C-alpha positions in Angstrom: 49.9 53.0 54.5 46.3 53.0 55.7 44.5 49.6 55.9 42.1 50.3 53.1 44.9 51.4 50.7 46.8 48.2 51.6 43.8 46.1 50.8 43.2 47.9 47.6 46.8 47.3 46.6 46.5 43.6 47.3 43.2 43.4 45.3 44.8 45.3 42.3 47.8 42.9 42.4 45.5 39.9 42.4 43.5 41.3 39.5 46.7 41.8 37.5 47.8 38.3 38.3 44.4 36.9 37.1 44.7 38.9 33.9 48.2 37.5 33.2 46.9 34.0 33.9 44.0 34.5 31.4 46.5 35.7 28.8 48.6 32.6 29.4 45.5 30.3 29.1 44.4 31.9 25.9 48.0 31.4 24.5 47.7 27.8 25.5 44.4 27.5 23.7 45.9 29.0 20.6 48.8 26.6 20.7 46.4 23.7 21.2 44.2 24.7 18.3 46.9 25.8 15.8 50.5 25.0 16.6 49.8 21.4 17.6 47.2 20.4 15.0 49.5 20.5 12.0 52.1 18.2 13.4 49.4 15.9 14.6 47.9 15.8 11.1 51.4 14.9 9.7 51.8 12.1 12.3 48.3 10.7 11.5 48.8 10.9 7.7 52.1 9.1 7.8 50.9 6.4 10.1 48.0 5.8 7.7 50.3 5.7 4.7 52.6 3.2 6.6 49.6 1.1 7.4 48.5 1.0 3.8 52.0 0.3 2.4 52.7 -2.4 5.0 49.5 -4.3 4.2 50.3 -8.0 4.4 53.9 -7.5 5.6 53.4 -7.1 9.3 52.9 -9.8 11.9 50.1 -9.7 14.5 52.2 -7.8 17.1 53.4 -5.2 14.6 49.8 -4.6 13.4 48.7 -4.2 17.0 51.5 -1.5 17.7 50.6 0.4 14.5 46.9 0.3 15.3 47.5 1.6 18.8 49.6 4.5 17.4 46.8 5.4 15.0 44.1 5.2 17.7 46.2 7.5 19.9 46.7 10.0 17.1 43.0 10.1 16.3 42.2 10.5 20.1 44.5 13.5 20.2 42.7 15.0 17.3 39.5 15.1 19.5 41.3 16.2 22.6 42.9 19.4 21.2 39.7 21.1 20.1 38.1 20.1 23.4 41.0 21.8 25.3 40.6 24.9 23.2 36.8 25.1 24.1 37.6 24.4 27.7 40.1 27.3 28.0 37.8 29.7 26.0 34.9 29.0 28.3 37.1 29.8 31.3 38.7 33.0 30.0 36.2 34.7 27.6 33.2 36.7 28.9 30.0 35.0 27.9 27.6 36.8 25.5 24.2 36.9 27.1 20.9 37.0 25.1 17.3 35.8 25.4 17.6 32.1 25.0 14.9 29.5 24.3 16.1 26.4 26.2 13.8 24.1 24.2 15.2 25.4 21.0 18.7 24.7 22.3 17.9 21.1 23.2 16.1 20.6 19.9 19.2 21.8 18.0 21.5 19.5 20.1 19.3 16.4 19.3 19.5 17.3 15.6 23.3 17.4 15.9 23.3 14.0 17.6 20.4 12.5 15.6 22.6 9.8 13.9 23.9 8.5 17.2 20.5 8.6 18.8 18.8 6.8 15.9 21.6 4.2 15.6 20.9 2.9 19.2 17.2 3.4 19.2 17.5 6.1 21.8 15.1 8.9 22.7 15.5 12.4 24.2 12.4 14.0 25.7 11.7 17.4 27.3 8.8 19.7 28.0 8.3 23.2 29.4 11.9 24.3 29.4 12.2 28.1 30.0 13.2 31.1 28.0 15.9 32.9 30.0 18.7 35.4 29.7 21.8 33.2 29.2 24.6 32.3 26.8 23.3 30.1 24.0 26.8 28.9 23.2 27.6 27.8 26.8 24.2 26.2 27.3 24.6 24.3 24.0 27.9 23.0 25.3 26.2 21.8 28.5 23.3 19.9 26.9 25.4 18.6 24.0 27.9 16.9 26.4 25.3 15.6 28.8 23.1 14.1 26.1 26.1 12.7 24.2 27.4 11.0 27.3 24.0 9.4 28.0 24.2 7.9 24.5 27.8 6.7 24.8 27.5 5.2 28.3 24.3 3.4 27.7 23.2 0.1 29.2 21.9 -2.8 27.1 18.6 -1.1 26.9 18.0 1.7 24.3 19.1 5.0 26.0 16.3 7.3 27.3 17.2 10.9 28.3 14.6 13.0 30.1 15.2 16.7 30.6 13.2 18.7 33.1 13.4 22.1 34.8 11.7 24.1 37.6 12.0 27.6 39.0 12.9 27.8 42.7 14.3 30.7 44.7 15.5 32.8 41.9 17.2 29.9 40.0 16.2 27.5 37.3 17.0 23.9 38.3 17.6 21.6 35.3 17.9 17.8 35.4 19.2 15.5 32.7 18.3 11.9 33.6 19.3 8.7 31.7 19.0 5.0 32.1 22.6 4.2 31.3 25.3 2.3 33.1 25.3 4.8 36.1 28.2 6.2 38.1 29.6 4.8 41.4 28.9 7.4 44.1 32.6 7.8 45.0 33.2 9.2 41.5 30.4 11.7 41.4 32.8 14.7 41.9 35.8 13.3 40.2 34.0 13.0 36.8 34.0 16.8 36.5 37.8 17.0 36.6 39.6 17.4 33.2 40.3 13.8 31.9 38.5 12.4 34.9 37.4 9.3 33.2 35.6 6.5 35.1 34.7 4.3 32.1 37.5 2.5 30.1 39.3 4.4 27.3 37.5 2.2 24.8 34.8 4.9 24.7 35.5 7.7 22.3 35.7 11.2 23.5 38.1 13.9 24.8 37.7 13.3 28.5 37.0 17.0 29.0 33.2 17.1 28.3 32.0 17.2 31.9 34.8 19.6 33.0 33.6 21.9 30.2 30.0 21.6 31.5 31.1 22.6 34.9 33.1 25.6 33.6 30.2 26.7 31.5 27.6 26.5 34.3 29.9 28.3 36.7 30.6 31.1 34.2 26.9 31.6 34.1 26.6 31.8 37.9 25.2 28.3 38.6 26.5 25.0 39.7 26.3 21.4 38.5 26.5 18.0 40.1 25.6 14.4 39.5 23.5 11.8 41.3 22.9 8.1 40.9 19.3 7.4 39.9 17.3 6.1 42.8 15.6 3.4 40.6 16.1 1.8 37.3 19.8 2.5 37.1 21.4 5.4 35.2 22.4 8.9 36.4 20.9 12.3 36.9 22.9 15.4 36.1 21.5 18.5 37.8 22.6 22.2 37.3 21.3 25.6 38.3 21.2 28.9 36.4 20.1 32.3 37.7 16.6 33.1 36.6 17.6 36.7 35.9 21.1 37.9 34.9 
């Protein structure tokens, strides 16, 4: 066998392997979004019925155990859809279109308007570009970054500032906040699935930043985090190709 035929055979085998892995991942996403949701609903419903029927009959320790079980069930109800989104982002080809980034951010702030208003927060942006991109994936990115800035806020009202600039064929985006910040040793770890740094008391699936990285990388860019140089907080930066 000639060298080029041997290399072609190895490449074809690898492509077939990746296709099988994608099928397996999609099957997992289907299980997470369908096969597991119904049993989880049953568990949650029966725990709630038990809590109501046992009102006034449980001691403090028993109430604590029941409340913990309910909290865990509700947490799983947020994790399963997040896992489905994560797998879909990694396995499905993004649909590209002409996207107005300012419109995407505006829609995200509308989705989060109750959370933003409740804590007296603000989200500001200006001069974000129009570009060829996936509106769905870009929405995932901004939604998770802004939502995290609201959740992990400091004692001051959260302020989120979104900026962009064109440099060397890429758009560079930054999402800066004045929140609790991130220790420098965790700046890479936080992008791993379930890579939580903050205590579990914060709501959320633990997959948001992993989904952000998967979405940005599917679009040909990269994402990273930095500690703010002054005033506390964090800065999330990501790049996207200016032309796709």
